[in-house]
C-alpha positions as CSV (number, residue, x, y, z in Angstrom):
1,X,-95.2,-114.3,12.4
2,X,-92.2,-116.5,11.9
3,X,-90.9,-119.4,13.9
4,X,-88.0,-118.3,16.0
5,X,-85.0,-120.7,16.1
6,X,-82.4,-119.3,18.6
7,X,-81.7,-116.4,20.9
8,X,-79.1,-114.1,19.6
9,X,-76.8,-112.1,21.9
10,X,-74.5,-109.6,20.2
11,X,-72.3,-107.0,21.9
12,X,-72.3,-103.3,20.8
13,X,-70.1,-103.0,17.9
14,X,-69.9,-101.4,14.4
15,X,-69.9,-103.7,11.4
16,X,-69.7,-102.1,7.8
17,X,-69.7,-103.6,4.3
18,X,-66.5,-102.2,2.8
19,X,-66.9,-101.3,-0.8
20,X,-63.9,-100.3,-2.9
21,X,-65.2,-99.4,-6.5
22,X,-68.5,-99.5,-8.4
23,X,-69.1,-102.9,-10.1
24,X,-72.1,-103.0,-12.7
25,X,-74.3,-106.1,-12.8
26,X,-72.1,-108.8,-14.0
27,X,-72.4,-112.5,-15.2
28,X,-69.4,-114.8,-14.3
29,X,-69.0,-118.1,-16.2
30,X,-66.9,-121.1,-15.5
31,X,-65.3,-122.5,-18.7
32,X,-64.7,-126.2,-17.6
33,X,-62.8,-127.3,-20.4
34,X,-60.4,-124.3,-20.5
35,X,-60.4,-124.2,-16.8
36,X,-60.8,-120.4,-16.7
37,X,-63.5,-117.9,-15.7
38,X,-65.0,-115.4,-18.1
39,X,-67.4,-112.4,-17.5
40,X,-70.1,-110.4,-19.3
41,X,-71.5,-107.1,-18.2
42,X,-75.2,-107.3,-18.3
43,X,-76.0,-104.0,-19.7
44,X,-73.5,-103.9,-22.7
45,X,-73.1,-107.5,-23.1
46,X,-69.4,-106.9,-23.4
47,X,-67.4,-110.1,-22.7
48,X,-64.0,-110.6,-21.2
49,X,-62.8,-114.2,-21.8
50,X,-60.5,-116.0,-19.4
51,X,-60.0,-113.4,-16.8
52,X,-58.4,-115.9,-14.4
53,X,-57.4,-119.6,-14.3
54,X,-59.4,-121.9,-12.1
55,X,-58.4,-125.1,-10.4
56,X,-59.0,-128.6,-12.1
57,X,-62.5,-129.5,-13.1
58,X,-64.2,-126.2,-12.0
59,X,-67.8,-127.2,-11.3
60,X,-69.8,-124.4,-9.8
61,X,-69.6,-120.6,-9.2
62,X,-71.8,-118.7,-6.7
63,X,-72.1,-115.3,-5.2
64,X,-72.2,-114.4,-1.6
65,X,-71.7,-111.1,0.3
66,X,-70.3,-109.4,-2.9
67,X,-67.6,-112.2,-3.4
68,X,-67.3,-115.0,-5.8
69,X,-66.9,-118.7,-4.7
70,X,-65.7,-121.1,-7.3
71,X,-65.7,-124.8,-6.6
72,X,-63.0,-127.0,-8.2
73,X,-63.9,-130.6,-8.2
74,X,-60.5,-131.9,-9.3
75,X,-58.2,-129.9,-7.0
76,X,-60.5,-130.2,-4.1
77,X,-60.7,-126.5,-3.2
78,X,-62.6,-123.3,-3.4
79,X,-61.4,-120.1,-4.8
80,X,-62.6,-116.8,-3.3
81,X,-62.6,-114.1,-5.8
82,X,-63.0,-110.3,-5.2
83,X,-64.6,-108.6,-8.1
84,X,-63.7,-105.3,-6.7
85,X,-60.0,-106.2,-6.7
86,X,-59.7,-106.8,-10.4
87,X,-61.2,-110.3,-10.0
88,X,-58.2,-111.6,-8.1
89,X,-58.2,-114.7,-5.9
90,X,-58.0,-113.5,-2.4
91,X,-58.1,-116.9,-0.7
92,X,-58.1,-120.7,-1.5
93,X,-60.0,-123.0,0.8
94,X,-58.8,-126.5,0.8
95,X,-61.3,-129.4,1.1
96,X,-60.2,-132.9,2.1
97,X,-58.0,-134.5,-0.5
98,X,-60.1,-136.7,-2.9
99,X,-63.4,-135.6,-1.6
100,X,-64.5,-134.2,-5.0
101,X,-66.4,-131.1,-4.0
102,X,-69.6,-130.5,-6.1
103,X,-71.6,-127.5,-4.9
104,X,-71.6,-124.9,-2.2
105,X,-74.5,-123.4,-0.2
106,X,-74.3,-120.5,2.2
107,X,-75.8,-120.8,5.6
108,X,-74.7,-117.7,7.1
109,X,-72.5,-114.5,6.4
110,X,-69.4,-116.5,7.5
111,X,-70.5,-120.1,7.1
112,X,-71.2,-122.4,4.2
113,X,-71.7,-126.1,3.3
114,X,-69.9,-127.9,0.5
115,X,-71.2,-131.2,-0.9
116,X,-68.5,-133.7,-1.5
117,X,-69.5,-136.3,-4.1
118,X,-66.9,-139.0,-3.3
119,X,-66.6,-138.5,0.3
120,X,-70.3,-138.7,0.9
121,X,-70.1,-135.8,3.3
122,X,-70.9,-132.1,3.6
123,X,-68.0,-130.0,4.6
124,X,-68.7,-127.0,7.0
125,X,-66.7,-124.0,5.9
126,X,-65.6,-121.0,8.1
127,X,-65.5,-118.4,5.3
128,X,-63.6,-115.8,7.4
129,X,-60.9,-118.2,8.3
130,X,-61.0,-120.0,5.1
131,X,-60.9,-123.6,6.7
132,X,-63.0,-126.7,7.1
133,X,-64.4,-126.8,10.6
134,X,-66.4,-130.1,10.4
135,X,-68.2,-132.6,8.3
136,X,-71.8,-134.0,8.2
137,X,-72.4,-137.5,6.8
138,X,-75.1,-137.6,4.2
139,X,-76.1,-140.2,1.5
140,X,-74.3,-141.6,-1.4
141,X,-72.8,-139.2,-4.1
142,X,-74.2,-135.9,-2.8
143,X,-74.4,-133.2,-5.5
144,X,-76.8,-130.3,-5.4
145,X,-77.5,-128.3,-2.2
146,X,-80.4,-125.9,-1.4
147,X,-80.5,-123.8,1.6
148,X,-83.8,-122.5,2.8
149,X,-84.2,-120.6,6.1
150,X,-82.3,-122.5,8.7
151,X,-82.4,-125.8,6.8
152,X,-80.2,-127.2,4.0
153,X,-81.3,-129.9,1.5
154,X,-78.8,-132.2,-0.1
155,X,-79.4,-134.3,-3.3
156,X,-77.7,-137.7,-2.8
157,X,-77.5,-139.4,-6.3
158,X,-76.8,-142.9,-5.1
159,X,-74.1,-143.2,-7.6
160,X,-72.2,-146.3,-6.8
161,X,-69.5,-146.5,-9.5
162,X,-69.3,-146.8,-13.3
163,X,-71.3,-149.6,-14.5
164,X,-72.8,-150.5,-11.0
165,X,-76.5,-150.0,-10.4
166,X,-77.4,-146.9,-8.6
167,X,-78.2,-147.1,-4.9
168,X,-81.2,-145.6,-3.4
169,X,-81.3,-141.8,-4.0
170,X,-82.0,-139.6,-1.1
171,X,-82.4,-136.1,0.1
172,X,-80.7,-135.2,3.4
173,X,-82.3,-132.4,5.5
174,X,-79.7,-130.6,7.7
175,X,-80.5,-128.3,10.7
176,X,-77.9,-125.6,10.0
177,X,-78.0,-124.4,13.5
178,X,-76.8,-127.8,14.9
179,X,-75.1,-129.1,11.7
180,X,-77.0,-132.4,12.0
181,X,-79.1,-134.4,9.6
182,X,-82.6,-134.4,10.8
183,X,-84.5,-136.3,8.1
184,X,-83.5,-138.5,5.2
185,X,-86.1,-139.0,2.4
186,X,-86.0,-141.7,-0.5
187,X,-86.5,-140.2,-3.9
188,X,-86.4,-141.4,-7.5
189,X,-83.1,-142.6,-9.2
190,X,-80.1,-140.2,-9.3
191,X,-81.2,-137.0,-7.4
192,X,-79.3,-134.1,-8.9
193,X,-80.4,-130.7,-7.7
194,X,-83.3,-128.9,-6.0
195,X,-85.5,-125.9,-6.1
196,X,-88.3,-124.3,-4.1
197,X,-91.8,-123.2,-5.1
198,X,-93.7,-120.3,-3.6
199,X,-95.5,-122.7,-1.2
200,X,-92.2,-123.7,0.3
201,X,-92.3,-127.3,-1.3
202,X,-88.8,-128.6,-2.4
203,X,-88.6,-130.0,-6.0
204,X,-85.8,-132.7,-6.5
205,X,-84.8,-133.2,-10.1
206,X,-83.9,-137.0,-10.5
207,X,-81.9,-137.9,-13.8
208,X,-82.7,-141.5,-14.0
209,X,-80.1,-144.2,-14.9
210,X,-79.6,-143.1,-18.5
211,X,-81.0,-146.5,-19.7
212,X,-84.2,-147.8,-18.4
213,X,-85.3,-145.1,-15.9
214,X,-86.1,-141.8,-17.3
215,X,-86.1,-138.4,-15.5
216,X,-88.5,-137.4,-12.8
217,X,-89.0,-134.8,-10.1
218,X,-90.0,-135.6,-6.5
219,X,-91.9,-133.0,-4.6
220,X,-91.3,-132.7,-0.9
221,X,-93.8,-131.1,1.6
222,X,-92.0,-130.0,4.8
223,X,-95.3,-130.0,6.8
224,X,-97.0,-133.4,6.8
225,X,-98.1,-135.8,9.6
226,X,-100.3,-135.4,12.6
227,X,-98.4,-132.4,13.8
228,X,-97.6,-130.8,10.6
229,X,-93.9,-131.1,11.2
230,X,-92.7,-134.1,9.2
231,X,-91.2,-133.7,5.7
232,X,-92.4,-136.2,3.1
233,X,-92.4,-136.9,-0.6
234,X,-96.0,-136.1,-1.7
235,X,-95.9,-136.2,-5.4
236,X,-93.7,-137.3,-8.4
237,X,-93.6,-135.4,-11.7
238,X,-92.9,-137.7,-14.6
239,X,-92.1,-136.3,-18.1
240,X,-91.9,-139.7,-20.1
241,X,-89.4,-140.8,-22.6
242,X,-88.0,-138.7,-25.6
243,X,-88.3,-141.8,-27.7
244,X,-90.5,-144.5,-26.1
245,X,-88.3,-147.5,-24.9
246,X,-85.2,-146.2,-26.6
247,X,-84.2,-142.6,-25.4
248,X,-84.7,-141.4,-21.8
249,X,-85.2,-137.7,-20.6
250,X,-82.2,-137.1,-18.3
251,X,-82.6,-133.7,-16.7
252,X,-79.6,-132.6,-14.6
253,X,-80.9,-129.2,-13.4
254,X,-84.2,-127.6,-12.3
255,X,-85.3,-124.0,-11.6
256,X,-88.6,-122.4,-10.7
257,X,-89.8,-119.0,-11.8
258,X,-91.5,-116.4,-9.6
259,X,-94.7,-117.5,-11.3
260,X,-94.1,-121.1,-10.2
261,X,-93.2,-122.5,-13.6
262,X,-90.6,-125.2,-13.4
263,X,-88.1,-126.0,-15.9
264,X,-85.8,-129.1,-16.2
265,X,-82.9,-129.3,-18.6
266,X,-81.2,-132.3,-20.2
267,X,-77.9,-132.4,-22.2
268,X,-79.5,-133.2,-25.3
269,X,-78.6,-135.1,-28.5
270,X,-75.7,-133.0,-29.7
271,X,-77.9,-130.7,-31.9
272,X,-80.2,-129.4,-29.3
273,X,-80.6,-129.4,-25.5
274,X,-84.0,-130.4,-24.1
275,X,-86.3,-128.7,-21.5
276,X,-89.4,-130.0,-20.0
277,X,-91.6,-127.7,-17.9
278,X,-94.5,-128.1,-15.5
279,X,-96.6,-126.1,-13.0
280,X,-94.8,-126.3,-9.8
281,X,-98.1,-125.9,-7.7
282,X,-100.4,-128.4,-9.5
283,X,-97.4,-130.4,-10.5
284,X,-99.1,-130.8,-14.0
285,X,-96.7,-131.2,-17.0
286,X,-96.7,-128.4,-19.5
287,X,-94.0,-129.7,-22.0
288,X,-93.2,-133.3,-21.8
289,X,-90.2,-135.4,-23.0
290,X,-92.2,-136.2,-26.2
291,X,-92.5,-132.5,-26.9
292,X,-89.4,-130.8,-25.2
293,X,-88.5,-127.2,-25.7
294,X,-85.3,-127.1,-27.9
295,X,-82.4,-125.0,-26.8
296,X,-78.7,-125.0,-27.5
297,X,-77.0,-128.3,-27.1
298,X,-74.8,-129.7,-24.3
299,X,-76.5,-127.9,-21.4
300,X,-76.1,-128.9,-17.7
301,X,-77.2,-125.6,-16.0
302,X,-80.2,-123.3,-15.8
303,X,-79.8,-119.9,-14.2
304,X,-83.1,-118.1,-13.3
305,X,-82.8,-114.3,-13.3
306,X,-85.7,-112.9,-11.1
307,X,-84.8,-109.3,-12.1
308,X,-85.5,-110.1,-15.7
309,X,-87.8,-113.1,-15.2
310,X,-85.6,-114.9,-17.8
311,X,-83.3,-117.9,-17.8
312,X,-79.7,-117.8,-18.8
313,X,-78.4,-121.0,-20.3
314,X,-74.7,-121.9,-21.1
315,X,-74.5,-124.0,-24.1
316,X,-71.6,-125.6,-26.1
317,X,-71.3,-126.5,-29.8
318,X,-69.6,-129.7,-28.6
319,X,-68.2,-130.6,-25.2
320,X,-65.3,-128.4,-24.7
321,X,-66.0,-126.3,-27.8
322,X,-66.9,-122.7,-28.2
323,X,-69.7,-121.8,-25.6
324,X,-72.4,-119.3,-25.7
325,X,-75.0,-117.9,-23.3
326,X,-78.6,-118.0,-24.4
327,X,-81.3,-115.8,-22.9
328,X,-84.7,-117.7,-22.6
329,X,-88.0,-115.8,-22.3
330,X,-90.2,-117.7,-19.8
331,X,-93.5,-116.1,-21.1
332,X,-92.6,-117.2,-24.7
333,X,-90.9,-120.3,-24.0
334,X,-88.2,-119.6,-26.4
335,X,-84.6,-118.3,-26.8
336,X,-84.6,-114.6,-27.5
337,X,-80.9,-113.8,-27.5
338,X,-77.5,-115.5,-27.9
339,X,-74.2,-114.0,-26.8
340,X,-70.9,-114.1,-28.7
341,X,-68.4,-116.9,-27.7
342,X,-67.7,-116.5,-23.9
343,X,-65.3,-119.4,-23.5
344,X,-64.6,-123.0,-24.1
345,X,-66.7,-125.7,-22.4
346,X,-68.7,-123.2,-20.3
347,X,-70.8,-124.9,-17.6
348,X,-71.9,-122.8,-14.7
349,X,-72.8,-119.2,-14.2
350,X,-73.7,-116.8,-11.6
351,X,-74.8,-113.1,-11.5
352,X,-73.2,-110.5,-9.2
353,X,-75.7,-107.6,-8.6
354,X,-74.3,-104.1,-8.8
355,X,-72.0,-102.9,-6.1
356,X,-72.1,-99.2,-5.5
357,X,-69.4,-97.1,-3.9
358,X,-72.1,-95.2,-2.0
359,X,-75.7,-96.3,-1.6
360,X,-78.7,-94.9,0.3
361,X,-78.9,-97.8,2.7
362,X,-77.6,-97.9,6.4
363,X,-73.8,-98.9,6.4
364,X,-73.2,-100.3,9.9
365,X,-74.8,-101.9,12.9
366,X,-73.8,-100.0,15.9
367,X,-75.6,-102.1,18.5
368,X,-78.2,-104.9,18.8
369,X,-80.0,-105.9,21.9
370,X,-82.2,-109.0,21.1
371,X,-85.6,-109.3,22.8
372,X,-87.3,-112.5,23.7
373,X,-87.6,-114.8,20.7
374,X,-85.1,-113.1,18.5
375,X,-83.0,-115.4,16.3
376,X,-84.5,-115.5,12.8
377,X,-81.8,-114.4,10.5
378,X,-79.1,-114.6,13.1
379,X,-76.6,-116.4,11.0
380,X,-76.8,-113.8,8.3
381,X,-76.5,-110.9,10.7
382,X,-75.3,-108.1,10.2
383,X,-75.3,-108.3,6.4
384,X,-79.1,-109.0,6.3
385,X,-80.0,-105.6,7.6
386,X,-77.4,-103.3,5.8
387,X,-77.7,-101.8,2.4
388,X,-81.0,-101.8,0.5
389,X,-84.0,-103.9,1.0
390,X,-84.3,-107.5,-0.3
391,X,-83.8,-107.1,-4.0
392,X,-86.2,-109.8,-5.1
393,X,-88.5,-108.3,-7.7
394,X,-91.3,-110.7,-6.8
395,X,-91.7,-109.0,-3.4
396,X,-95.2,-107.3,-3.1
397,X,-97.6,-106.2,-0.5
398,X,-99.0,-109.8,-0.5
399,X,-95.6,-111.7,-0.8
400,X,-93.0,-110.1,1.7
401,X,-89.3,-111.1,2.1
402,X,-89.0,-114.2,4.3
403,X,-85.3,-115.1,3.8
404,X,-83.0,-115.0,6.9
405,X,-80.3,-113.8,4.5
406,X,-82.5,-110.5,4.1
407,X,-84.2,-109.9,7.5
408,X,-83.5,-110.1,11.1
409,X,-86.1,-110.6,13.9
410,X,-85.6,-108.1,16.8
411,X,-87.4,-110.2,19.2
412,X,-90.1,-108.9,21.6
413,X,-88.8,-105.6,22.8
414,X,-85.6,-105.9,20.9
415,X,-83.7,-102.9,19.8
416,X,-81.2,-102.1,16.9
417,X,-79.1,-98.9,16.1
418,X,-78.0,-98.5,12.5
419,X,-75.5,-95.8,11.3
420,X,-75.1,-94.0,7.9
421,X,-71.4,-93.6,7.1
422,X,-70.9,-92.6,3.6
423,X,-73.8,-90.2,3.7
424,X,-76.3,-88.9,6.2
425,X,-80.0,-88.4,6.2
426,X,-80.9,-84.9,5.3
427,X,-84.2,-83.1,5.9
428,X,-85.7,-82.4,2.4
429,X,-88.9,-82.3,0.7
430,X,-91.3,-84.7,2.1
431,X,-90.2,-88.0,3.9
432,X,-86.6,-88.4,4.4
433,X,-86.0,-92.2,5.0
434,X,-87.9,-95.4,4.9
435,X,-88.0,-98.3,7.2
436,X,-88.6,-101.6,5.3
437,X,-90.1,-104.5,7.4
438,X,-92.0,-107.6,6.1
439,X,-95.5,-106.7,7.0
440,X,-97.9,-107.8,4.4
441,X,-101.6,-107.8,3.4
442,X,-103.4,-111.2,3.9
443,X,-105.0,-112.6,0.7
444,X,-107.6,-114.1,2.9
445,X,-108.6,-111.3,5.4
446,X,-107.4,-108.2,3.4
447,X,-105.7,-107.0,6.7
448,X,-102.2,-106.0,7.2
449,X,-100.1,-108.3,9.5
450,X,-98.5,-105.5,11.6
451,X,-95.3,-106.0,13.5
452,X,-94.6,-102.5,15.0
453,X,-91.4,-100.8,15.9
454,X,-90.6,-97.4,17.6
455,X,-88.3,-95.3,15.5
456,X,-85.8,-92.8,16.9
457,X,-83.0,-90.7,15.2
458,X,-79.9,-89.0,16.4
459,X,-76.8,-87.3,15.2
460,X,-74.2,-88.4,17.7
461,X,-75.4,-91.9,18.4
462,X,-76.0,-90.9,22.0
463,X,-79.0,-88.5,22.2
464,X,-82.0,-90.0,20.3
465,X,-85.3,-88.2,19.5
466,X,-88.2,-90.5,19.1
467,X,-90.9,-90.1,16.4
468,X,-94.4,-89.7,17.9
469,X,-96.7,-92.6,17.5
470,X,-100.2,-93.7,18.2
471,X,-100.8,-97.3,19.3
472,X,-104.5,-97.1,18.4
473,X,-103.9,-96.5,14.8
474,X,-100.2,-97.5,14.7
475,X,-99.5,-94.1,13.0
476,X,-95.8,-93.1,13.3
477,X,-94.6,-96.6,13.8
478,X,-92.5,-98.8,11.5
479,X,-93.5,-102.4,10.5
480,X,-97.0,-101.1,9.5
481,X,-96.9,-100.5,5.8
482,X,-96.2,-103.5,3.6
483,X,-93.3,-103.3,1.1
484,X,-94.6,-102.9,-2.5
485,X,-91.4,-102.6,-4.6
486,X,-87.8,-103.0,-3.7
487,X,-86.4,-102.0,-7.0
488,X,-86.9,-98.3,-6.3
489,X,-86.3,-97.9,-2.5
490,X,-85.8,-94.2,-2.6
491,X,-89.1,-93.5,-4.2
492,X,-91.7,-93.5,-1.5
493,X,-94.6,-93.2,-4.2
494,X,-93.8,-96.8,-5.3
495,X,-91.6,-98.5,-2.7
496,X,-94.1,-98.9,0.2
497,X,-92.6,-99.4,3.7
498,X,-92.9,-96.8,6.4
499,X,-91.5,-93.2,5.7
500,X,-90.3,-90.7,8.3
501,X,-89.8,-87.1,8.1
502,X,-87.0,-85.4,10.1
503,X,-89.1,-82.3,10.3
504,X,-91.5,-84.2,12.6
505,X,-89.0,-84.3,15.4
506,X,-87.2,-81.0,14.7
507,X,-84.0,-82.3,13.1
508,X,-82.3,-81.3,10.1
509,X,-79.8,-84.2,9.8
510,X,-79.5,-87.7,11.2
511,X,-76.8,-90.4,11.1
512,X,-78.2,-93.0,13.4
513,X,-81.6,-94.7,13.3
514,X,-82.8,-96.7,16.2
515,X,-85.7,-99.2,16.1
516,X,-87.3,-100.8,19.1
517,X,-89.9,-103.6,18.8
518,X,-93.2,-102.4,20.4
519,X,-92.9,-105.3,22.8
520,X,-95.6,-105.3,25.5
521,X,-96.9,-101.8,24.8
522,X,-99.5,-103.4,22.6
523,X,-100.4,-106.7,20.9
524,X,-100.4,-105.9,17.2
525,X,-102.7,-108.5,16.1
526,X,-103.4,-112.3,16.8
527,X,-100.7,-114.3,15.3
528,X,-98.4,-111.3,14.7
529,X,-94.7,-111.6,15.6
530,X,-92.0,-109.3,16.4
531,X,-90.4,-106.7,14.2
532,X,-88.4,-108.2,11.3
533,X,-86.0,-105.5,9.9
534,X,-85.1,-105.7,6.2
535,X,-83.4,-102.3,5.7
536,X,-83.3,-98.5,6.5
537,X,-82.9,-96.5,3.3
538,X,-82.4,-92.6,3.1
539,X,-84.7,-90.9,0.5
540,X,-82.9,-87.5,1.1
541,X,-79.3,-87.7,2.0
542,X,-76.0,-85.9,1.5
543,X,-72.5,-87.2,1.3
544,X,-69.9,-86.6,4.1
545,X,-70.6,-85.5,7.7
546,X,-72.6,-82.2,8.5
547,X,-70.8,-79.5,10.3
548,X,-73.9,-78.6,12.4
549,X,-77.4,-79.4,13.2
550,X,-80.1,-76.9,12.9
551,X,-83.3,-76.3,14.9
552,X,-81.9,-76.2,18.3
553,X,-80.1,-79.5,18.2
554,X,-76.4,-79.4,19.6
555,X,-73.4,-79.9,17.1
556,X,-72.3,-83.5,16.5
557,X,-69.5,-84.4,18.9
558,X,-66.7,-85.4,16.5
559,X,-64.0,-85.1,19.1
560,X,-63.9,-88.7,20.3
561,X,-63.3,-90.9,17.3
562,X,-62.1,-94.4,16.7
563,X,-61.3,-94.9,13.0
564,X,-61.2,-98.1,10.9
565,X,-58.0,-99.8,11.1
566,X,-55.8,-99.7,8.1
567,X,-55.1,-102.0,6.3
568,X,-58.1,-104.2,6.8
569,X,-58.0,-107.2,6.4
570,X,-54.3,-107.2,7.5
571,X,-51.3,-109.4,7.8
572,X,-49.1,-109.2,9.7
573,X,-50.1,-105.9,11.3
574,X,-52.4,-102.8,11.3
575,X,-52.7,-99.4,12.5
576,X,-55.5,-98.0,14.5
577,X,-56.2,-94.2,14.6
578,X,-58.2,-92.5,17.3
579,X,-58.9,-89.0,18.5
580,X,-59.7,-87.5,21.9
581,X,-60.6,-83.7,22.6
582,X,-59.2,-83.4,26.1
583,X,-56.5,-85.0,28.1
584,X,-58.1,-88.3,29.0
585,X,-57.5,-91.7,30.4
586,X,-58.3,-94.1,27.6
587,X,-58.1,-97.8,27.1
588,X,-57.7,-99.3,23.7
589,X,-58.4,-103.2,23.9
590,X,-58.6,-106.0,21.3
591,X,-61.1,-108.7,21.8
592,X,-61.9,-111.9,20.0
593,X,-65.4,-113.0,18.9
594,X,-66.1,-114.6,22.2
595,X,-65.7,-111.2,23.9
596,X,-62.4,-112.1,25.5
597,X,-59.5,-109.6,25.8
598,X,-56.7,-110.6,23.6
599,X,-54.4,-107.7,24.4
600,X,-54.4,-104.0,25.4
601,X,-52.6,-101.6,23.0
602,X,-53.2,-98.4,25.2
603,X,-54.0,-97.9,28.8
604,X,-53.3,-94.6,30.4
605,X,-53.7,-90.7,30.2
606,X,-53.0,-89.3,26.8
607,X,-53.1,-85.7,25.5
608,X,-55.8,-84.3,23.3
609,X,-55.4,-84.9,19.6
610,X,-55.1,-87.6,17.0
611,X,-53.1,-90.7,18.1
612,X,-52.2,-94.2,16.6
613,X,-51.6,-97.7,17.8
614,X,-50.2,-100.7,16.0
615,X,-51.2,-104.3,16.6
616,X,-49.1,-107.1,15.4
617,X,-51.6,-109.9,15.6
618,X,-50.3,-111.2,19.0
619,X,-51.8,-111.7,22.3
620,X,-50.7,-110.6,25.9
621,X,-48.1,-113.3,25.9
622,X,-46.7,-112.6,22.5
623,X,-48.3,-115.6,20.8
624,X,-49.7,-115.1,17.2
625,X,-53.3,-115.3,17.3
626,X,-55.5,-117.2,14.7
627,X,-57.0,-115.7,11.5
628,X,-60.4,-114.4,12.0
629,X,-62.5,-111.3,13.0
630,X,-61.5,-109.3,16.0
631,X,-63.0,-106.2,17.7
632,X,-61.1,-103.1,18.9
633,X,-62.6,-101.0,21.7
634,X,-61.7,-97.4,22.6
635,X,-62.9,-96.5,26.1
636,X,-62.7,-93.3,28.3
637,X,-64.6,-92.6,31.6
638,X,-67.8,-91.8,29.6
639,X,-67.5,-92.8,26.0
640,X,-66.9,-96.0,24.2
641,X,-66.5,-97.0,20.5
642,X,-65.9,-100.5,19.0
643,X,-65.0,-101.5,15.5
644,X,-64.2,-104.8,13.7
645,X,-61.2,-105.9,11.9
646,X,-60.1,-109.0,10.2
647,X,-56.7,-110.7,10.4
648,X,-56.1,-112.9,7.3
649,X,-53.1,-115.1,7.0
């Protein structure tokens, strides 16, 4: 169904998302004037001001993989903040001196782009190592960045210096798989930021020159030209002037709601901030500059909250003064709530979704064998298939998840094995777990676009029992039933997706779920692609590990175990614990991300029981290895386990 971008090869391993403590839904706000960070719990609206100091001129905060990333334009760095560790800074990523970093966009689990306003470049960041690995030259004065699928869009302002006429503003389109600019499109003066509508068109807000050119929005269609493969500006939305010939409308940010209503915001006149709006599909203006929506003054950012279908807007009484957060109802076009003071000179905000100590979603990828054409979502693997389904509340049976950060293509005949660690699936009343794929009902034909997968379960990860299925009706397969609601993934009555009952295969428990793309067994439908996994979620589950399995299934062998290293991440050394049940010849090896052996910690016959080995972060020759992800493998004559660890200097 979706275009495949690359072929993914991943060795067998276990990858988990470590969670230390429950965190409620929380808003984090940059206070630019105070150079601090504040937070507000979204349920209680309780505020903690100035929870930590930032660098100089903090410009943007973003959430990625349960971590906070704060871009400091003045000190040319990014602070990585762990909300589960009392909001402490766990890493500082240095950018080139004098580059003036502006905004960050995530192009994979461990990769990001950062726009550098003065350097006219985009830095490529290795998030694990915390270093710049390369640069991409873009237009003049890059600011906003938007990542959609495997493309990044950079808004280049054309700013040439104080009092100097603006150069041509452009949008650079980057292929994130090759880190190269594929297209450069001219747009109106002073391109600031970007948003995407439900048709996949890119909307670029352009502020104008603050004197004679008023604000506009350029609309980019990615699929024009004879081959429908050429991006081009196809329309321009004009809002007019606030006061004809005197005061221009100068929007600095744009957002588009799930109903394709676009909002652009301008700083204002000191008493009010100004917002204009338009229909993002027809491009027809709803509220022009002559009749703007009035909000709080001194506004530079809009944050659209899909869960509440509302805008959150940081405002200031004066620049650098007391700041408040306004909640804006998009159906009423009005502010419905204002917070207490949250800081001084608040500018940018982001919302961290709840982090739970235990959730019903799968916790680890044990193995992935990609099939032909796999690759969509590769740069966000394995995080895109762990936990719950895509939390976007706009997902429906007609509008599936299509984000590579949320789904992974298995490829034709591909296979993936997921593991539940903090709980296990239990045979209860009715269905016991749900597989979420992005099947959908076509608005044109009314038919379901099926991308089927065979489902098997296991207690030990070795012996799998396959659910019976029928290729004529697709009964018993996953990827058949569209997702209806991702907000209640454990309620099959409303969630949609494909449910499975352990009783159907004679199991009372399961810890492993294997999904295999149907492959060449049957072509699902013309135009249908391969299985695109979103999530596997337990409906009935229990904490811990069962001591036995009923209904004739053998006890789960817990006698050959490789534990997670501790501490992890670590520096300078870490301890690995493993258990064998009988005297055995075992080999414990450390590998790098290329699959190359770094060192061998154990290689010989050992007695039954629990053992420990320590790794000091050095290779065979005693040389200290670089920061990053490493894998450690415990292998006997007939058993193998692999886990991941992180060395952080």
